[in-house]
Backbone as a printed PyTorch tensor [residue, N CA C, xyz], in Angstrom:
tensor([[[256.6460,  15.0870,  41.6570],
         [255.9330,  16.3610,  41.6130],
         [255.9490,  16.8750,  40.1730]],

        [[254.7970,  17.2130,  39.6590],
         [254.6640,  17.6840,  38.2830],
         [254.5660,  19.2090,  38.2850]],

        [[255.6560,  19.8870,  37.8650],
         [255.7130,  21.3490,  37.8480],
         [255.1860,  21.8390,  36.5120]],

        [[254.2440,  22.8040,  36.5220],
         [253.7410,  23.3350,  35.2510],
         [254.8610,  24.0240,  34.4770]],

        [[254.8470,  23.8850,  33.1800],
         [255.8660,  24.4800,  32.3300],
         [255.5730,  25.9700,  32.1610]],

        [[256.4280,  26.8520,  32.7240],
         [256.1750,  28.2930,  32.6200],
         [256.2460,  28.8060,  31.1890]],

        [[256.9050,  28.0640,  30.3060],
         [257.0070,  28.4800,  28.9050],
         [255.6410,  28.4910,  28.2250]],

        [[254.7020,  27.7400,  28.7760],
         [253.3820,  27.6580,  28.1620],
         [252.4860,  28.8350,  28.5300]],

        [[252.9930,  29.7540,  29.3610],
         [252.1950,  30.9370,  29.6910],
         [253.0050,  32.2240,  29.6720]],

        [[254.3110,  32.1510,  29.5390],
         [255.1840,  33.3260,  29.6490],
         [255.1760,  34.1830,  28.3840]],

        [[255.7370,  33.6680,  27.2950],
         [255.7920,  34.4070,  26.0350],
         [256.8700,  35.4610,  25.9540]],

        [[257.7310,  35.5730,  26.9650],
         [258.7670,  36.6110,  26.9650],
         [259.7060,  36.4760,  25.7680]],

        [[260.0910,  35.2710,  25.4330],
         [261.0080,  35.0930,  24.2920],
         [260.3400,  35.5370,  22.9930]],

        [[259.0460,  35.3250,  22.8750],
         [258.2980,  35.6990,  21.6670],
         [258.1050,  37.2140,  21.5520]],

        [[258.3770,  37.9140,  22.6480],
         [258.2610,  39.3680,  22.6670],
         [259.6190,  40.0130,  22.9040]],

        [[260.7030,  39.2830,  22.5580],
         [262.0420,  39.8100,  22.7980],
         [263.0340,  39.6020,  21.6630]],

        [[262.8990,  38.5240,  20.9110],
         [263.9390,  38.1580,  19.9570],
         [263.4560,  38.1250,  18.5150]],

        [[264.3700,  38.4350,  17.6070],
         [264.1040,  38.3000,  16.1790],
         [264.1940,  36.8120,  15.8390]],

        [[263.3140,  36.3540,  14.9580],
         [263.2870,  34.9370,  14.5850],
         [263.4390,  34.8100,  13.0740]],

        [[264.6540,  34.4570,  12.6470],
         [264.9610,  34.2180,  11.2340],
         [265.1490,  32.7220,  11.0220]],

        [[264.7170,  32.2390,   9.8620],
         [264.8670,  30.8100,   9.5740],
         [264.8190,  30.5690,   8.0790]],

        [[265.1740,  29.3700,   7.6960],
         [265.2380,  28.9960,   6.2860],
         [263.8410,  28.9590,   5.6760]],

        [[263.7130,  29.5140,   4.4870],
         [262.4220,  29.5720,   3.7920],
         [261.8470,  28.1910,   3.4940]],

        [[262.6610,  27.1590,   3.5430],
         [262.1580,  25.8020,   3.2960],
         [261.1690,  25.3520,   4.3670]],

        [[261.0980,  26.0630,   5.4900],
         [260.1490,  25.7240,   6.5500],
         [258.7490,  26.2920,   6.2870]],

        [[258.6020,  27.1120,   5.2460],
         [257.3010,  27.6970,   4.9180],
         [256.3580,  26.6530,   4.3260]],

        [[255.0710,  26.8070,   4.5730],
         [254.0770,  25.8910,   4.0040],
         [254.1850,  25.8340,   2.4910]],

        [[254.4030,  26.9750,   1.8620],
         [254.4870,  27.0110,   0.3960],
         [255.6930,  26.2530,  -0.1410]],

        [[256.6390,  25.9690,   0.7260],
         [257.8490,  25.2500,   0.3280],
         [257.8620,  23.8140,   0.8580]],

        [[256.7290,  23.3630,   1.3690],
         [256.6320,  22.0040,   1.8960],
         [256.8310,  21.8990,   3.3970]],

        [[257.0470,  23.0340,   4.0710],
         [257.2180,  23.0420,   5.5220],
         [255.8920,  23.2520,   6.2330]],

        [[255.9640,  23.7080,   7.4620],
         [254.7580,  23.8510,   8.2820],
         [254.4080,  25.2890,   8.6680]],

        [[255.3680,  26.2110,   8.6160],
         [255.1300,  27.5800,   9.0820],
         [254.2700,  28.3300,   8.0640]],

        [[253.1350,  28.8990,   8.5270],
         [252.2800,  29.6540,   7.6060],
         [253.0140,  30.8500,   6.9870]],

        [[253.0070,  30.9350,   5.6760],
         [253.7050,  32.0030,   4.9520],
         [253.2650,  33.3940,   5.4050]],

        [[251.9880,  33.5730,   5.6740],
         [251.4470,  34.8780,   6.0240],
         [251.9700,  35.4450,   7.3340]],

        [[252.6160,  34.6100,   8.1400],
         [253.1700,  35.0830,   9.4120],
         [254.6380,  35.4600,   9.2940]],

        [[255.1340,  35.5090,   8.0540],
         [256.5550,  35.7920,   7.8520],
         [256.7640,  36.9340,   6.8700]],

        [[257.9790,  37.4660,   6.8830],
         [258.4030,  38.4570,   5.8980],
         [259.7310,  37.9700,   5.3210]],

        [[259.9730,  38.2030,   4.0280],
         [261.2450,  37.7680,   3.4460],
         [262.4000,  38.6340,   3.9380]],

        [[263.5460,  37.9960,   4.1160],
         [264.7670,  38.7080,   4.4760],
         [265.7320,  38.6350,   3.2960]],

        [[265.9330,  37.4330,   2.7820],
         [266.7180,  37.1950,   1.5680],
         [265.9350,  36.1740,   0.7470]],

        [[266.5200,  35.7100,  -0.3250],
         [265.8250,  34.7060,  -1.1400],
         [265.7020,  33.3640,  -0.4130]],

        [[266.4860,  33.1440,   0.6310],
         [266.4590,  31.8660,   1.3490],
         [266.0950,  31.9860,   2.8250]],

        [[266.0180,  33.2060,   3.3390],
         [265.7600,  33.4280,   4.7610],
         [264.4830,  34.2460,   4.9340]],

        [[263.6490,  33.8400,   5.8840],
         [262.4430,  34.5900,   6.2380],
         [262.4810,  34.8940,   7.7330]],

        [[261.6240,  35.7890,   8.1510],
         [261.5620,  36.2220,   9.5520],
         [260.1150,  36.1870,  10.0160]],

        [[259.9130,  35.7620,  11.2330],
         [258.5610,  35.8130,  11.7900],
         [258.1380,  37.2790,  11.8600]],

        [[256.9760,  37.5590,  11.3260],
         [256.4300,  38.9210,  11.2810],
         [256.3340,  39.4720,  12.7100]],

        [[256.7800,  40.6960,  12.8850],
         [256.6970,  41.3740,  14.1770],
         [257.9380,  41.2370,  15.0420]],

        [[258.8210,  40.2840,  14.7220],
         [259.9840,  40.0760,  15.5870],
         [261.1270,  41.0430,  15.3080]],

        [[261.0130,  41.8640,  14.2710],
         [262.0760,  42.8340,  13.9960],
         [261.6750,  44.2570,  14.3730]],

        [[260.5830,  44.4170,  15.0920],
         [260.1390,  45.7370,  15.5290],
         [260.9650,  46.1990,  16.7280]],

        [[260.9490,  47.5010,  17.0210],
         [261.6690,  48.0370,  18.1820],
         [261.1750,  47.3620,  19.4650]],

        [[259.8980,  47.1300,  19.5570],
         [259.3140,  46.3470,  20.6500],
         [258.7820,  45.0700,  20.0090]],

        [[259.6360,  44.0360,  19.9080],
         [259.2390,  42.8230,  19.1840],
         [258.0340,  42.1270,  19.7910]],

        [[257.2570,  41.5420,  18.9330],
         [256.1700,  40.6590,  19.3420],
         [255.8360,  39.7970,  18.1270]],

        [[256.0980,  38.5200,  18.2540],
         [255.8510,  37.6040,  17.1490],
         [254.3740,  37.6110,  16.7790]],

        [[254.1000,  37.5890,  15.4920],
         [252.7170,  37.5830,  15.0060],
         [251.9590,  36.3370,  15.4340]],

        [[252.6610,  35.2760,  15.7920],
         [252.0000,  34.0370,  16.2190],
         [251.6970,  34.0220,  17.7180]],

        [[252.1760,  35.0120,  18.4440],
         [251.9610,  35.0570,  19.8920],
         [250.5280,  35.4730,  20.2050]],

        [[249.9020,  34.7080,  21.0740],
         [248.5150,  34.9530,  21.4630],
         [248.4730,  35.2170,  22.9680]],

        [[247.7140,  36.2070,  23.3970],
         [247.5210,  36.4550,  24.8240],
         [248.3890,  37.5670,  25.3700]],

        [[248.4430,  37.6230,  26.7050],
         [249.1860,  38.6630,  27.4190],
         [250.5250,  38.1140,  27.8830]],

        [[251.5990,  38.7400,  27.4180],
         [252.9510,  38.3130,  27.7700],
         [253.1480,  38.3800,  29.2820]],

        [[253.7030,  37.3140,  29.8320],
         [253.9790,  37.2420,  31.2550],
         [252.8090,  36.8080,  32.0980]],

        [[251.6470,  36.6870,  31.5030],
         [250.4540,  36.2990,  32.2550],
         [249.8160,  35.0440,  31.6790]],

        [[249.4210,  35.1280,  30.4430],
         [248.7570,  33.9930,  29.7880],
         [249.0190,  34.1050,  28.2980]],

        [[250.2140,  33.7230,  27.8960],
         [250.6130,  33.8330,  26.4950],
         [250.9210,  32.4480,  25.9510]],

        [[250.6760,  32.2790,  24.6610],
         [250.9920,  31.0030,  24.0270],
         [251.2720,  31.2300,  22.5410]],

        [[251.8760,  30.2250,  21.9400],
         [252.1650,  30.2890,  20.5130],
         [250.9560,  29.7630,  19.7440]],

        [[250.4470,  30.5820,  18.8460],
         [249.2930,  30.1870,  18.0480],
         [249.6060,  29.1300,  17.0010]],

        [[250.9010,  28.9070,  16.7610],
         [251.3060,  27.8810,  15.7810],
         [252.3050,  26.9100,  16.4180]],

        [[252.1480,  26.6180,  17.6860],
         [253.1250,  25.8190,  18.4230],
         [253.5400,  24.5510,  17.6780]],

        [[252.5960,  23.8230,  17.1160],
         [252.9310,  22.5850,  16.3990],
         [253.7100,  22.8630,  15.1200]],

        [[253.5760,  24.0730,  14.5860],
         [254.1860,  24.4270,  13.2990],
         [255.2720,  25.4770,  13.4400]],

        [[255.7150,  25.7720,  14.6520],
         [256.7100,  26.8330,  14.8640],
         [258.0300,  26.4920,  14.1690]],

        [[258.7930,  27.5230,  13.7890],
         [260.0500,  27.2940,  13.0690],
         [261.1640,  26.7670,  13.9760]],

        [[262.2220,  26.3040,  13.3450],
         [263.3510,  25.6850,  14.0510],
         [263.9320,  26.5540,  15.1740]],

        [[264.1580,  27.8650,  14.9830],
         [264.7360,  28.6430,  16.0910],
         [263.8760,  28.6040,  17.3530]],

        [[262.5750,  28.5810,  17.1890],
         [261.6740,  28.5200,  18.3430],
         [261.7440,  27.1450,  19.0030]],

        [[261.7900,  26.0990,  18.1940],
         [261.9260,  24.7410,  18.7350],
         [263.2400,  24.6040,  19.4940]],

        [[264.3170,  25.1110,  18.9110],
         [265.6420,  25.0000,  19.5250],
         [265.7460,  25.8110,  20.8040]],

        [[265.1220,  26.9760,  20.8360],
         [265.1570,  27.8110,  22.0400],
         [264.5870,  27.0430,  23.2230]],

        [[263.5010,  26.3570,  23.0090],
         [262.8610,  25.5940,  24.0790],
         [263.6430,  24.3740,  24.5200]],

        [[264.5820,  23.9070,  23.7030],
         [265.3640,  22.7220,  24.0470],
         [266.6620,  23.0510,  24.7830]],

        [[267.0550,  24.3160,  24.8010],
         [268.3510,  24.6950,  25.3730],
         [268.4430,  24.4440,  26.8640]],

        [[267.3970,  24.6650,  27.5930],
         [267.3810,  24.4330,  29.0350],
         [265.9590,  24.0300,  29.4240]],

        [[265.8230,  23.0520,  30.3140],
         [264.4740,  22.6330,  30.7080],
         [263.6720,  23.8090,  31.2560]],

        [[262.5750,  24.1240,  30.6070],
         [261.6640,  25.1950,  31.0120],
         [262.3810,  26.5110,  31.2710]],

        [[263.4720,  26.7920,  30.5530],
         [264.1810,  28.0570,  30.6900],
         [265.0910,  28.1600,  31.8910]],

        [[265.1240,  27.1660,  32.7350],
         [265.9440,  27.2270,  33.9470],
         [267.4230,  27.3450,  33.5930]],

        [[268.0500,  28.3970,  34.0990],
         [269.4740,  28.6000,  33.8720],
         [269.8360,  29.0700,  32.4810]],

        [[268.8630,  29.4490,  31.6670],
         [269.1490,  29.8980,  30.3110],
         [269.2750,  31.4150,  30.3030]],

        [[270.4490,  31.9060,  29.8990],
         [270.7250,  33.3400,  29.9140],
         [269.7690,  34.1240,  29.0010]],

        [[269.4750,  33.5930,  27.8250],
         [268.5690,  34.2780,  26.9000],
         [267.1560,  34.3600,  27.4910]],

        [[266.7190,  33.2860,  28.1220],
         [265.4050,  33.2870,  28.7770],
         [265.3870,  34.3370,  29.8860]],

        [[266.4350,  34.3720,  30.6930],
         [266.5170,  35.3530,  31.7800],
         [266.4510,  36.7820,  31.2400]],

        [[267.1620,  37.0610,  30.1280],
         [267.1400,  38.4000,  29.5160],
         [265.7470,  38.7530,  29.0130]],

        [[265.0920,  37.7840,  28.3640],
         [263.7460,  38.0310,  27.8400],
         [262.7690,  38.3090,  28.9740]],

        [[262.8500,  37.5260,  30.0150],
         [261.9620,  37.7290,  31.1680],
         [262.2220,  39.0790,  31.8250]],

        [[263.4950,  39.4630,  31.9680],
         [263.8370,  40.7610,  32.5700],
         [263.2810,  41.9030,  31.7290]],

        [[263.3240,  41.7360,  30.4150],
         [262.8280,  42.7800,  29.5040],
         [261.3620,  43.1270,  29.7660]],

        [[260.5810,  42.1260,  30.1820],
         [259.1530,  42.3830,  30.4410],
         [258.8540,  42.4810,  31.9410]],

        [[259.9150,  42.5410,  32.7540],
         [259.7320,  42.7520,  34.1920],
         [259.5300,  41.5030,  35.0220]],

        [[259.8970,  40.3340,  34.4840],
         [259.7760,  39.0930,  35.2390],
         [261.1370,  38.6550,  35.7620]],

        [[261.1410,  37.9710,  36.8900],
         [262.3700,  37.4230,  37.4610],
         [262.7730,  36.1620,  36.6990]],

        [[264.0790,  35.8110,  36.7760],
         [264.5170,  34.5560,  36.1640],
         [263.7890,  33.3710,  36.7920]],

        [[263.6630,  32.3050,  36.0580],
         [263.0280,  31.1020,  36.5720],
         [263.9750,  30.3900,  37.5260]],

        [[263.4190,  29.8200,  38.5900],
         [264.1870,  29.0250,  39.5500],
         [263.4070,  27.7660,  39.8660]],

        [[264.0830,  26.8070,  40.5020],
         [263.4130,  25.5610,  40.8880],
         [262.4500,  25.7750,  42.0420]],

        [[262.7230,  26.7440,  42.8920],
         [261.8850,  26.9550,  44.0760],
         [260.7440,  27.8970,  43.8120]]])
């Protein structure tokens, strides 16, 4: 049975967490993340634009959170975003995923 990946339409994590990463991931530094979607934090650390707001929403997030949301730079997303998706298959049993989903009024993911 092929279960659709809820991460491809949820976007709760992209509207819940601050995303800081090494500036070497920027396009201008030889990486893949578009510079214009980030703000500097230190000389070596950058942050995805919009993720440090009181109501975070990553500048790369496209669509309606919890309904039909996706990452506009999925192939070029920074390491923290890649790592978040690897922590638990499709968010199942991941405490951070559960918190992000609760923040926008969604229930935790389950197998059933």
